[in-house]
C-alpha positions, 0 to 999 in steps of 0.5 A: 207719868208726868201727864197724869200728875196734874190730872190727879193733883186737879181732881184732888183739889176739886174733890176736897173743895167739893167734900168740904163745902158739903161736910162743912154745912152739916150742923154741930154743936158749939157751946155759947157764953154771953156777956152782956153790952147794954139793955134796949128800951124796947125790952131787948138786951144785946150780948156779945156771943163767944163760940167755943167748938169741940171739932178739930177740923170743921171749926173757925181756922185759917180754912172755914168761917163760922156761923150759927145755923140760922136754921135752926136757931134757939128761941132766945137769939131773936137776931144776929149782928152782921158785925163779925159773922163769920167769927167765932166773937159776934153780937146778938139781940135777945129778947131774954135776960141770959145768964152770963155764967152759964153756957149755952148750946147752939148748931153751927156750920162752917163755910170755906173762906174765899182765900181758899177759892182763891188759891184753889183756882190759883193752883187749878189755873197752874196745873192747866198751864202745865197740862198744856206746857207738856201736851202742846209744843207749838209757842203760838198754841200755847199763847192761845190757851193762855188767853183762852185760860185767862178768859176762863179765870175770869169768868169763874172769878166772876161766878164765884165773886172772888177778886181777879185781883188776888190771881193777877200777881199769879198770871205773870208768874205762871206765865214766865214758868211755864213759857220762858223757862221752858224754852231754856232747853233747847235754847234756839227756841228763843233766837226764833223770830216768831217765838220772840214776838209771841212771848213779846206781845203777851208780856206786854198785854199782861203787863198792861192788865196787871196795872189795870189790876192794881188800879182797880182793886179798890173800886168804886174807892180810888186815889185822893186826886181824882176828886181834883180831876172828875169834875174837871173831867166832867165840865170838859165832857159837858163843854165839849158835848154843848160846843164840839168837842174842838171848841176850846173851854177857856174856864169852867163854872163847875168848880171854884165859881169859875176857874181857868181851865185850858190855860192851867198846865195841868188840864188836858183838853185835846189830849188823848185822855180828853178823846176817850172821855168823850166816848166813855166813862171817865174811870173806863177811858182813864184805865184804857190809857193806863193799858195802852200806854203801859204796852207801848212803853214796855214794846219801846223799852224792849226794842230800845234795849234789843235795837240800840244797846244791842243786848240779847231777847231775854236781857231786853225782856227783862229790862222791859219788865223792869221798866214797867214794874219800876212804881213811880209810874203805878204810884202816881196814877194810883193817887190820880195824877192824871199828867202822868198817864204819859210816862211810858211814852217817854220809852218810846220817845227815847227808842225813836230817837236812836234807832236806825229803823226809821228815817230821821223825818219820819222819827222826829214827826212821831216824837214830835206828836208825842211830846205834843200829846205829853203837853196836851195831856197836862204834863208840860212841867213834869213828863215833858221837861223830864223826858227832855232831861232823861234824853240828856243822860241818855245821850251822855251814856251812849255818846259816840263822837261821830257824825250819826250821834250828832245827827240823832242829837239833833233830831232830838232837839228838832223833834222836841221844837216841833212838839212844842209847835204842835202844842203851841195853843196850849203851850203859849197860854200856859206859859203867859198863865204860868208867870202870874203864878208861883208853884212851890213848897218852902224851901225851894228857893234855898241853897240846901244840900241836904236835898240832894242827898235825900234824893240820892239816898231815897234812889238807893234806899227805897228798893231795899225798904220795898222789899220790906213791904212784904211784910209791912208797908210804910212807904205809902205816904212818899210817892213824891221821893219814891221812883220805886226801882226794883229791888233786885236790880238795884242789889245786883246792879250794886254787886255787879259794880262792886264785883268789877271794881274788886276782881278787875285789874288796875290795867283794865280799869284804865283800859275801861276809862280810856275807852269811855273817857267821853261817856264818863265826862258827860254822865258827869256833866248830867249829874252835875245839872241834875243837882244844880236844879236843888240850887236856887242860884245854880246856872239852870234857875238863874238861867230861867228864873220862872223855874225858881217857882217851879217844884221841879226837885221833888221829882227830878229822880225820876229822870234818872230810872231809864239811864240806871236801867240802861247801865244795868242792862248792859253791864248784866250782858257785858260782864261776864260773871255767870254762863248763859244758863245762869243768866237766864235763871237769874233774868227769869229770877228777877222777872219774878221777884220784881212782879211779886213785890210789885203786885204786893206792895201796890195792892197792899198799899191800898189796904194800909194807905187811905190816900189811895182808896179816899174817893168814891166814883160809884156815880162814874157811869151814871154821870157821863150817860146823863151828861150824854142825854141832857148836856144842854139843860145843865146850869150852875145855879148855886155856889156851896161849901161842898168839895166839888166831888160831892157835887157831882151827883148833882149831874144825875138829877134829871128834873131839874138840871141845876148844879152847885159849883164849889166855893172852895175847890179842891186845888183852886188854881195851878199854883195858888193854895187855898189861903190866896184864893178868894172865894166868892160868897156862898149863894146864887152867882147873881147875887151883886156883891161890891158892884159885880156879880157873885161869879168869878170872871176867868179874865180877873184870872189871867188878864187882870188889870184895871178892867179886871181886878185879880179874883173879881166877879162879872160886871152887871153888863156882861150878864150875857156871858154869865149866862153862857158861862153857867150853862157850859156854852161858848164865851166869846173871852176876847183873847189876845191876838196871838192866842188865837194865832197859836190856836191855828197854828196847832191846828193846822201844823197837826194836820200836816204832820198826821197827813205826812205820817199817814201817807208815808205808812200808806206808801210803805205797805204798799210798796210791801205789798208790790214787792215783798220779796225785798226786805224793807224796814222802815 
């Protein structure tokens, strides 16, 4: 019987949809009332029309839109406005003067709303998975059917033209219900390594897809800061096509009439994202980075829990979901903070730092490459610093007074130092440039304890408020403060902690403190350093004076994400409040509630907060292919007052190939507000102003001296440099020798490290092929 019920429900849904669609197209009569809005000069009248129907089913409702039957309109209706079409109140144009006190008659039809199709599609998809679950016992085959059904779902969405993002949340819910919950009994299914890997890989892919669904929800409308990074991306692409992908773009003519590019800490030449943009349009490369890094972060944090924290499969999977669905990451990449693309790689670094699967040399090399990727990705002052700081917190939690732990800590330090050597080219120039600038808001130099209380308060309060956002979201503007920890995790963490404090005896508390005394001491030290960053005269800002000018405290709460998740994972496993079956059910509930709130919140934010949908990039593909075909023909010829994003359409002008540069860019230079930025005059770059060309000489932004006063234009004897610069051609900027040396060190060290890793993995592969009977672990 249970095999037949899903099929019956599926047939019933299909029958109802088809029946309502056919019956809705049968014309029925509605009563119309009109109210004159205005009389036009061409003897026509604009009316507001209200429709009244007597039919109790086929009328405007949660199921149906209502439309006048345009095949048989009354003669007095000349035109129907597209405004409010589908609703009972709309606007029409009439050539007759209608009596506002009279009731008129007209035919109407109804059409099912998109939401009905979406809900029906989701139910059908769930029924399909239930049928698969009943009839297919092999977990491998279930996974295959899951992917096939997902492809079918996407195709159907495309045909009926409804947004697949509405169904994204349903994909994960149905997956965990059908695949995981079905394995509760017998429990040994979840102990099968093959089954675990299938669930892990499938979950990671769905998590990656879910982030893409959310980010791409309102495309081509995207986050406000995309308007800043997109022109930088196009400039780098044009320069790379002209001069080679490994040639450094020291500065760009495309925004701000000549601004620093490579030395700017935020820009991402030679990053993973940069190389992807060389072969595909900007937005596609952005989505691929999100997809790949989400998968890497999910799998890395799963194995960190499983191998390092020694928790079971279910808890490890739950922790990976909690890490991936912490809103901090999605907040920033939705708004367009491209440096945060690399945030999930923090989980990879942490896993490699403490796992025993790899030898120390290989761990150091891989971590160093990952650190280097962060720095080249423009994340030196965000993700790179916060990852290092997070490692301090994890080391405090995992501290053990033995030789192995000391070696692990030394390997972390070495990997960080090697990462700086690998990225020395970017690191040196960014630090050199950074010493010239200030970065921060008012209050940054204060010793204000309120900043600490606000941060800690947000850490605990925002997850609770995010649950309220299921009804109405008021938090969308606060991504700087909101790390959006999963709500159920925080609630359970507080509950379990209180349970232990209240239920444990005094003796148990003393034993706990004795057992973990070193960990508690180091955690307190870590928290002291964490709080110290908020004080201008604290140890950190006093020791590193330049940090006084760096906006660290706004996002420092992100360093607590993984330590808090670790603590939750460990106490969820070790404190026996629930039996095993209840823990499985609870872990599934945590996964589902986290998924629902995450999806709802970050989709609904886009309908509430325009900052997430402020920039229209519908020209992205066209610009990419224009640059690909005509990169050597473009030249900046005019300085205008437009925002730089509005100048990007110039790339599609394939007749003149003339580009405009913005006089006042979105963000002038990293750390310079527009009030301190001296913009060039509107007009030609070749215009002479104060004895210099009307275009900023990049040397005046970083090497400024008597020859290059700050913000000055090109000297008149530098016409060749200016011409090359305006045409995205290589320019010899006469940089300091140690800049050139750092470039060679970065290039050579990358070649050496990557070669060692390739040879190592080839060796391990051959060894496993030759001696497959030995259980080699790498």
